[in-house]
ZATIMI-359370 format. One record per residue (C-alpha): x, y, z; residue in three letters. Coordinates in nm, 4 decimals, decimal comma. Layout:
N
         c1         c2         c3   resn
          X          Y          Z    ALA
...
END
This chain:
136
         c1         c2         c3   resn
    14,1269    -3,4435     8,6682    UNK
    14,3235    -3,5605     8,9228    UNK
    14,6017    -3,8444     8,7987    UNK
    14,8627    -3,9981     9,0106    UNK
    15,0592    -4,3213     9,0763    UNK
    14,8574    -4,5229     9,1942    UNK
    14,5516    -4,4044     8,9721    UNK
    14,7810    -4,4672     8,6423    UNK
    14,9000    -4,7882     8,7191    UNK
    14,5549    -4,9358     8,8688    UNK
    14,4413    -5,0972     9,1996    UNK
    14,6894    -5,1495     9,4759    UNK
    14,7244    -5,5428     9,4966    UNK
    14,7836    -5,7498     9,7974    UNK
    15,1383    -5,7754     9,8574    UNK
    15,4611    -5,6462    10,0830    UNK
    15,5664    -5,5369     9,7130    UNK
    15,3332    -5,2815     9,6812    UNK
    15,1231    -5,2392     9,9973    UNK
    15,2840    -4,9642    10,2243    UNK
    15,4219    -5,0514    10,5333    UNK
    15,2552    -4,9224    10,8625    UNK
    15,4238    -4,9243    11,2049    UNK
    15,2008    -4,9002    11,4595    UNK
    14,8335    -5,0306    11,3455    UNK
    14,6623    -4,9116    11,6357    UNK
    14,7710    -4,5487    11,5628    UNK
    14,6342    -4,6041    11,1992    UNK
    14,3312    -4,4002    11,1160    UNK
    14,2634    -4,5392    10,7737    UNK
    14,3336    -4,3933    10,3974    UNK
    14,1119    -4,1907    10,1737    UNK
    13,9264    -4,3820     9,9239    UNK
    13,6185    -4,3497     9,6822    UNK
    13,7150    -4,0444     9,4706    UNK
    13,6060    -4,0418     9,1217    UNK
    13,8566    -4,0490     8,8804    UNK
    13,8562    -4,0205     8,5328    UNK
    14,1445    -4,2077     8,3158    UNK
    14,2411    -4,2522     7,9971    UNK
    14,4102    -4,5505     7,8635    UNK
    14,4173    -4,7865     7,5396    UNK
    14,2577    -5,1326     7,5510    UNK
    14,3308    -5,4359     7,3792    UNK
    14,0056    -5,5234     7,1924    UNK
    13,7864    -5,8230     7,2946    UNK
    13,5596    -6,0129     7,1550    UNK
    13,2895    -6,1174     7,4755    UNK
    13,1438    -6,3986     7,2385    UNK
    13,4698    -6,5796     7,2431    UNK
    13,4670    -6,6941     7,6008    UNK
    13,0677    -6,7970     7,5488    UNK
    13,1717    -7,0085     7,2514    UNK
    13,4886    -7,1231     7,4266    UNK
    13,2983    -7,2459     7,6870    UNK
    12,9881    -7,4122     7,4636    UNK
    13,3018    -7,5971     7,2649    UNK
    13,4254    -7,7600     7,6358    UNK
    13,1259    -7,7921     7,7428    UNK
    13,0666    -8,1158     7,4364    UNK
    13,3729    -8,2937     7,5710    UNK
    13,3283    -8,2155     7,9633    UNK
    13,0227    -8,2164     8,2069    UNK
    13,2040    -7,9311     8,4655    UNK
    13,3546    -7,6096     8,3782    UNK
    13,6641    -7,6679     8,6055    UNK
    13,9652    -7,4470     8,5811    UNK
    14,2082    -7,6234     8,3341    UNK
    14,4831    -7,5382     8,6051    UNK
    14,4191    -7,6263     8,9437    UNK
    14,0523    -7,7927     8,8650    UNK
    13,8843    -7,5596     9,1163    UNK
    13,4922    -7,5438     8,9662    UNK
    13,2820    -7,2571     9,0643    UNK
    12,9645    -7,4524     9,0494    UNK
    13,0777    -7,7416     9,2779    UNK
    13,1778    -7,4737     9,5210    UNK
    12,9276    -7,2071     9,5302    UNK
    12,6260    -7,3584     9,3814    UNK
    12,3790    -7,2077     9,1668    UNK
    12,5700    -6,8923     9,1892    UNK
    12,8519    -7,0699     9,0686    UNK
    12,6955    -7,2427     8,7758    UNK
    12,8171    -7,1302     8,4054    UNK
    13,1242    -6,9038     8,5567    UNK
    13,4606    -6,9512     8,4520    UNK
    13,7268    -6,6828     8,3112    UNK
    13,8858    -6,6961     7,9915    UNK
    14,2733    -6,6589     7,9231    UNK
    14,4607    -6,6003     7,5620    UNK
    14,7706    -6,8684     7,6205    UNK
    14,9779    -6,6220     7,3907    UNK
    14,8978    -6,2594     7,5636    UNK
    14,7322    -5,9973     7,2726    UNK
    14,9804    -5,7608     7,3878    UNK
    15,2617    -5,9822     7,2552    UNK
    15,0616    -6,0817     6,9303    UNK
    14,8732    -5,7882     6,8646    UNK
    14,6028    -5,7938     6,6122    UNK
    14,5192    -6,1404     6,5472    UNK
    14,2293    -6,3618     6,4807    UNK
    14,1451    -6,5472     6,7991    UNK
    14,0957    -6,9227     6,7854    UNK
    13,9247    -7,0893     7,0377    UNK
    14,2177    -7,3190     7,0928    UNK
    14,4138    -6,9885     7,1616    UNK
    14,1953    -7,0013     7,4644    UNK
    14,2070    -7,1592     7,8016    UNK
    13,9738    -7,1805     8,0552    UNK
    14,0493    -7,1094     8,4451    UNK
    13,9461    -7,0045     8,7627    UNK
    14,0146    -6,6143     8,8572    UNK
    14,2680    -6,7148     9,1067    UNK
    14,4922    -6,8985     8,8447    UNK
    14,3955    -6,6034     8,6397    UNK
    14,5620    -6,3385     8,8929    UNK
    14,8601    -6,5489     8,9634    UNK
    14,9283    -6,5867     8,6325    UNK
    14,9133    -6,1755     8,5336    UNK
    15,0293    -6,0999     8,9247    UNK
    15,4083    -6,0150     8,8028    UNK
    15,6220    -6,0089     8,4681    UNK
    15,6862    -6,1771     8,2855    UNK
    15,3290    -6,3547     8,3113    UNK
    15,3385    -6,7251     8,3264    UNK
    15,1535    -6,9481     8,1489    UNK
    14,9421    -7,2166     8,2575    UNK
    15,1965    -7,4725     8,2839    UNK
    15,4318    -7,2817     8,4893    UNK
    15,1654    -7,1900     8,7292    UNK
    15,0812    -7,5504     8,7688    UNK
    15,4378    -7,6533     8,8067    UNK
    15,4354    -7,4977     9,1778    UNK
    15,5629    -7,1817     9,3898    UNK
    15,7057    -6,9250     9,2436    UNK
    15,8776    -6,6303     9,3592    UNK
END
């Protein structure tokens, strides 16, 4: 098993904070990728059915699955491919709550972009903070 600081942390994200600087792109000959790595880590248990239940609850009073933060609608943007797609986010992160009984009111439906931005840096933003404007 090969372990490096990069493989333990996970994937690189495209930001100037963690992307190595390259002085001359004309001389850059690429980076090795694709090696099969074995990883061992702890993960919080999730109930996959909660997302479906949250979507059903949402559709009782709404006609679309638009992001609760920015309003993006995958079906409107991508047609049939986007129909029924939305991500589900815990308002109180499980790492903060520990083992809990999650209720549908503990979840929010958001697009992948907003979900990534919420989780991008510590401390994580809540959806209201993300809605509030630029965060650096």
